[in-house]
C-alpha positions in Angstrom: 87.8 110.7 39.1 85.8 112.5 36.5 83.6 114.1 39.2 86.7 115.5 41.0 88.0 116.8 37.7 84.7 118.6 37.0 84.5 120.0 40.5 88.0 121.4 40.4 87.8 122.9 37.0 84.3 124.3 37.4 85.1 125.8 40.8 88.1 127.6 39.5 86.4 128.9 36.3 83.3 130.0 38.2 85.5 132.2 40.4 87.6 133.5 37.5 90.7 131.5 38.6 93.1 129.5 36.6 93.9 125.8 36.7 97.5 124.7 36.3 98.6 121.1 35.4 101.8 119.4 36.6 102.7 116.1 35.0 105.0 113.7 36.8 106.7 110.8 34.9 108.9 108.1 36.4 111.9 106.4 34.8 113.1 102.9 35.7 109.7 101.2 36.1 110.4 98.7 33.3 113.6 97.6 35.0 111.9 97.4 38.3 109.2 95.2 36.8 111.7 92.8 35.2 113.8 92.5 38.4 111.2 92.7 41.2 107.9 91.9 39.4 104.6 93.7 38.8 103.7 93.9 42.5 106.7 96.1 43.2 105.8 98.5 40.5 102.2 98.7 41.8 103.5 99.3 45.3 105.8 102.0 44.1 103.0 103.8 42.2 100.7 103.6 45.3 103.5 105.1 47.4 104.1 107.8 44.7 100.4 108.7 44.7 100.4 109.0 48.5 103.6 111.1 48.4 102.1 113.5 45.8 98.8 113.9 47.7 100.8 114.7 50.9 102.8 117.4 49.0 99.9 119.3 47.4 97.0 121.2 48.8 93.7 119.4 49.7 91.9 121.1 46.8 94.5 119.9 44.3 93.6 116.7 42.3 96.2 113.9 41.8 95.4 111.4 39.1 97.2 108.6 37.2 98.5 109.7 33.8 99.3 106.7 31.7 101.2 103.6 33.0 104.1 105.4 34.7 103.0 108.9 35.7 100.6 111.2 37.4 98.9 114.5 36.6 98.2 117.1 39.3 95.5 119.7 38.7 96.2 122.9 40.7 93.2 125.3 40.8 93.9 128.9 41.6 97.6 128.5 41.1 98.2 130.7 38.1 101.7 132.1 37.9 102.9 130.3 41.0 102.9 126.8 39.3 106.7 127.0 38.9 107.0 127.3 42.7 104.8 124.2 43.1 106.8 122.3 40.6 110.1 123.3 42.3 108.7 122.2 45.7 107.7 118.8 44.3 111.1 118.3 42.6 112.8 119.0 45.9 110.5 116.7 47.9 110.9 114.0 45.2 114.6 114.0 45.7 114.1 112.8 49.2 111.2 110.4 48.4 111.8 106.9 49.6 108.9 104.4 48.9 107.7 102.6 51.9 106.5 99.2 50.6 109.7 98.1 48.7 113.0 99.7 49.7 114.4 98.4 46.3 112.3 101.0 44.5 114.8 103.7 45.4 116.4 103.3 41.9 113.3 104.7 40.3 113.4 108.5 39.9 111.0 111.2 39.0 112.3 111.9 35.5 110.2 114.9 34.6 108.0 117.3 36.3 106.4 119.6 33.7 
């Protein structure tokens, strides 16, 4: 939400900290939509949001970024953002959505 975004960014800047941004995009959602329908895509994205929230700190902010991705704001991360990105990539490799087992074909295509 906008309030969460303001809180995260103002808290970090008030204390002289940095805020890093990690973007996550998924490939294969169009194919999933054609084969399984829109509900499967929505379920996958809900599972992906829960997965991302479980794999970052409580103070980090996970938000949708477009139709097929997410952005994660990481306050006070600074130079360790690459460590966070690598940890998310490793966790994503083992990610299995819970609502639709067929969603396994979708992969995290980019973590920037």
